[in-house]
Wavefront OBJ file of the C-alpha trace (Angstrom):
o trace
v -152.901 -25.280 -102.609
v -156.013 -24.599 -100.621
v -159.215 -26.653 -101.664
v -162.714 -26.163 -100.608
v -165.796 -28.066 -100.573
v -168.832 -25.765 -100.728
v -172.068 -26.645 -101.235
v -175.039 -23.927 -101.159
v -179.115 -24.360 -100.905
v -181.967 -21.547 -100.781
v -185.367 -22.551 -99.821
v -188.668 -20.088 -99.785
v -190.361 -19.674 -96.316
v -193.782 -18.911 -96.196
v -193.445 -15.563 -97.279
v -195.818 -14.789 -100.273
v -193.211 -12.511 -101.986
v -190.861 -15.274 -102.964
v -187.490 -15.629 -102.772
v -185.422 -12.899 -102.393
v -181.915 -14.116 -101.244
v -179.029 -14.867 -103.865
v -175.772 -16.916 -103.189
v -172.551 -16.677 -105.437
v -169.984 -19.854 -104.487
v -167.029 -20.040 -106.526
v -164.509 -22.068 -104.503
v -161.832 -22.180 -106.979
v -161.916 -18.254 -106.771
v -162.182 -18.373 -103.324
v -165.516 -16.266 -103.423
v -168.568 -16.694 -101.277
v -171.267 -14.475 -101.116
v -174.718 -14.565 -99.743
v -177.226 -11.467 -99.755
v -180.792 -11.117 -98.506
v -182.869 -8.507 -100.324
v -185.967 -6.525 -99.337
v -188.276 -4.190 -100.369
v -190.829 -7.226 -101.761
v -191.355 -8.466 -105.094
v -189.765 -8.351 -107.356
v -187.956 -5.714 -105.643
v -185.869 -7.807 -103.006
v -184.732 -10.538 -105.578
v -183.512 -7.703 -107.940
v -181.451 -5.754 -105.368
v -179.725 -9.007 -103.978
v -178.567 -10.234 -106.726
v -177.269 -6.777 -108.144
v -175.619 -6.107 -104.964
v -174.057 -9.528 -104.870
v -173.424 -9.556 -108.780
v -171.463 -6.010 -108.430
v -169.340 -6.804 -105.016
v -168.484 -10.136 -106.829
v -166.976 -8.321 -109.907
v -164.942 -6.101 -108.109
v -163.852 -8.660 -105.591
v -162.351 -10.948 -108.840
v -160.318 -7.751 -109.646
v -158.523 -7.271 -106.156
v -155.664 -9.698 -106.610
v -154.526 -11.378 -103.559
v -157.234 -10.925 -101.166
v -155.531 -10.902 -97.911
v -153.331 -8.199 -99.493
v -156.423 -5.800 -100.238
v -156.589 -3.063 -97.802
v -159.435 -2.066 -96.716
v -160.404 1.130 -98.666
v -160.327 -1.244 -101.777
v -163.286 -3.281 -100.283
v -165.012 -0.030 -98.566
v -165.076 0.682 -102.363
v -166.586 -2.688 -103.766
v -169.201 -2.373 -101.337
v -169.881 1.541 -102.604
v -170.275 0.486 -105.779
v -172.550 -2.516 -104.853
v -174.637 0.049 -103.053
v -174.894 2.181 -106.571
v -175.726 -0.250 -108.186
v -178.571 -1.126 -105.775
v -179.481 2.839 -105.808
v -179.586 3.282 -109.385
v -182.876 0.776 -109.780
v -184.548 3.391 -107.472
v -183.296 6.195 -109.373
v -184.719 4.722 -112.919
v -187.664 3.010 -111.398
v -189.240 5.393 -108.523
v -191.593 2.525 -107.778
v -189.083 0.419 -106.110
v -188.170 3.196 -103.454
v -187.295 1.224 -100.240
v -185.053 -1.336 -101.906
v -182.418 -2.862 -99.941
v -180.022 -6.109 -99.037
v -177.933 -7.541 -96.656
v -174.367 -8.772 -98.092
v -171.774 -11.204 -96.224
v -169.092 -12.255 -98.056
v -165.837 -14.309 -97.322
v -162.847 -13.959 -99.460
v -160.072 -16.704 -99.302
v -156.728 -16.923 -100.985
v -154.444 -19.438 -99.395
v -155.755 -19.887 -95.916
v -155.991 -16.208 -95.563
v -158.770 -14.065 -96.468
v -161.255 -11.332 -95.287
v -164.905 -11.309 -94.418
v -167.056 -8.302 -95.475
v -170.675 -7.880 -93.744
v -173.310 -5.505 -93.858
v -176.408 -6.260 -92.648
v -178.115 -9.445 -90.344
v -177.070 -12.256 -92.864
v -174.226 -13.994 -90.388
v -170.685 -15.566 -91.320
v -170.148 -18.798 -88.319
v -166.884 -20.771 -88.050
v -166.815 -23.965 -86.738
v -163.441 -25.414 -85.317
v -162.521 -27.971 -82.551
v -166.209 -28.556 -81.897
v -167.180 -24.673 -81.062
v -168.944 -22.691 -83.138
v -168.333 -18.982 -83.282
v -170.267 -16.091 -84.960
v -167.828 -13.935 -86.696
v -170.264 -10.732 -87.904
v -172.456 -8.768 -85.870
v -176.088 -8.283 -86.549
v -176.450 -4.526 -88.001
v -180.015 -4.429 -86.269
v -181.878 -2.264 -84.406
v -182.331 -5.070 -81.440
v -178.315 -6.074 -81.373
v -177.772 -2.188 -80.980
v -180.232 -2.213 -77.720
v -178.615 -5.661 -76.376
v -175.118 -4.006 -76.753
v -176.556 -1.003 -74.717
v -178.192 -3.185 -72.310
v -181.724 -1.809 -72.926
v -182.809 -5.168 -73.742
v -182.280 -8.742 -73.190
v -181.283 -11.200 -75.519
v -184.343 -13.197 -74.989
v -186.334 -9.903 -75.174
v -184.557 -9.087 -78.764
v -185.838 -12.367 -80.115
v -189.726 -11.422 -79.351
v -189.082 -7.740 -79.957
v -191.701 -5.951 -82.546
v -188.627 -4.488 -83.971
v -186.062 -7.046 -84.167
v -186.220 -7.213 -88.059
v -185.099 -3.176 -88.350
v -181.469 -3.146 -90.112
v -179.491 -0.392 -89.193
v -177.330 -0.782 -91.549
v -177.709 -2.222 -95.341
v -177.306 -2.085 -99.032
v -179.548 0.600 -100.939
v -181.534 3.223 -98.861
v -179.095 5.321 -97.818
v -175.960 7.085 -100.648
v -173.076 5.584 -98.229
v -172.931 2.199 -96.247
v -170.053 1.109 -93.864
v -169.135 -2.779 -94.262
v -167.803 -4.628 -91.492
v -164.387 -5.967 -93.014
v -162.334 -8.647 -90.557
v -159.293 -10.602 -91.333
v -159.661 -14.108 -91.533
v -157.293 -17.384 -91.358
v -158.317 -20.957 -91.978
v -156.808 -24.777 -91.102
v -157.501 -27.680 -92.354
v -161.050 -29.088 -91.091
v -162.521 -25.827 -90.610
v -166.273 -25.429 -91.141
v -167.420 -21.758 -92.813
v -171.320 -21.160 -92.935
v -172.739 -18.029 -94.510
v -176.428 -18.041 -93.844
v -179.418 -15.483 -94.224
v -181.290 -14.352 -91.380
v -183.859 -16.729 -91.920
v -181.939 -19.619 -90.137
v -180.903 -17.622 -87.380
v -184.680 -17.191 -86.953
v -185.765 -21.123 -86.458
v -182.181 -22.525 -85.597
v -180.390 -20.853 -82.640
v -176.628 -21.420 -82.282
v -176.802 -24.161 -79.716
v -179.064 -26.384 -82.412
v -176.960 -25.704 -85.136
v -173.710 -26.457 -83.406
v -175.330 -29.642 -82.939
v -176.100 -30.298 -86.481
v -172.516 -29.639 -87.374
v -171.231 -31.637 -85.025
v -173.105 -34.793 -86.202
v -172.355 -34.350 -90.090
v -168.863 -32.848 -89.899
v -167.040 -36.072 -91.014
v -169.309 -35.964 -93.998
v -169.084 -33.267 -97.171
v -170.153 -29.898 -97.812
v -173.497 -30.823 -99.597
v -174.445 -33.314 -96.915
v -173.615 -30.565 -93.860
v -175.915 -27.950 -95.891
v -178.406 -30.310 -96.604
v -178.922 -31.505 -92.688
v -178.725 -27.768 -91.777
v -181.807 -27.174 -94.225
v -183.724 -29.884 -92.825
v -183.400 -28.985 -89.301
v -184.232 -25.214 -90.125
v -187.532 -26.630 -92.120
v -188.733 -28.967 -89.414
v -189.565 -25.299 -87.636
v -191.577 -23.664 -90.516
v -189.554 -21.013 -91.149
v -191.465 -17.986 -92.327
v -188.503 -16.425 -94.215
v -186.493 -17.572 -96.498
v -183.645 -19.562 -95.530
v -180.194 -20.148 -97.718
v -177.102 -21.592 -96.282
v -173.554 -21.923 -98.081
v -171.504 -24.531 -96.392
v -167.682 -24.153 -96.794
v -165.078 -27.084 -95.721
v -161.390 -26.432 -95.699
v -159.960 -29.547 -96.764
v -156.533 -28.401 -97.123
v -154.833 -25.024 -96.317
v -151.501 -23.508 -97.594
v -148.993 -23.188 -94.526
v -150.937 -25.442 -92.250
v -148.765 -27.139 -90.187
v -151.199 -30.128 -89.743
v -151.942 -30.534 -93.207
l 1 2 3 4 5 6 7 8 9 10 11 12 13 14 15 16 17 18 19 20 21 22 23 24 25 26 27 28 29 30 31 32 33 34 35 36 37 38 39 40 41 42 43 44 45 46 47 48 49 50 51 52 53 54 55 56 57 58 59 60 61 62 63 64 65 66 67 68 69 70 71 72 73 74 75 76 77 78 79 80 81 82 83 84 85 86 87 88 89 90 91 92 93 94 95 96 97 98 99 100 101 102 103 104 105 106 107 108 109 110 111 112 113 114 115 116 117 118 119 120 121 122 123 124 125 126 127 128 129 130 131 132 133 134 135 136 137 138 139 140 141 142 143 144 145 146 147 148 149 150 151 152 153 154 155 156 157 158 159 160 161 162 163 164 165 166 167 168 169 170 171 172 173 174 175 176 177 178 179 180 181 182 183 184 185 186 187 188 189 190 191 192 193 194 195 196 197 198 199 200 201 202 203 204 205 206 207 208 209 210 211 212 213 214 215 216 217 218 219 220 221 222 223 224 225 226 227 228 229 230 231 232 233 234 235 236 237 238 239 240 241 242 243 244 245 246 247 248 249 250 251
């Protein structure tokens, strides 16, 4: 049996509109979801919570996660998208609502990553930190097209503009990735508020220093490091440690 140690923290940044992030972490079900709403108070928080809960309910009914086909997961995101859009249909003042959503679904040692937006999923294994998701932002597209540099992207005035998210458009296409975990792996889900104040090298250093501890200890250490840089945006982090994995020859 797989055993996951997990912990989640969400801290409001300097943004006066409040905390629009939402987290679901269900280690027994192998479901971990993070969402970052947009649209201001109170719309952003409603968008993230509705999308995350809708996707969670769909994910719970999929059966063996690693056996779920792409269309089932696309449909789950489509329903989450429709749920957010339904708010605007009944409350026109909420126009412009949207949210990111990044999820890990695990059963035994295999699973899926489902991703829309610029929240991130990282894997830390054998002292190496890898970002598993791509940011669905305008500046990421410009970097990929060699239009701007990575350093330029950090200072670009449109760095927060999303090209894919849940809510604004009638349809949305998620990235769906296969995932295999092994004993000792750390999975990190984080909203973009973390990346704004803690680069990948700094995050890796925090994980390296805390990897022998619990998920709570690592999560709190990441948040302390983020808060030292006075984040303007909300910062939400889920840490998941694979304590034991089925079919792992090292387990």
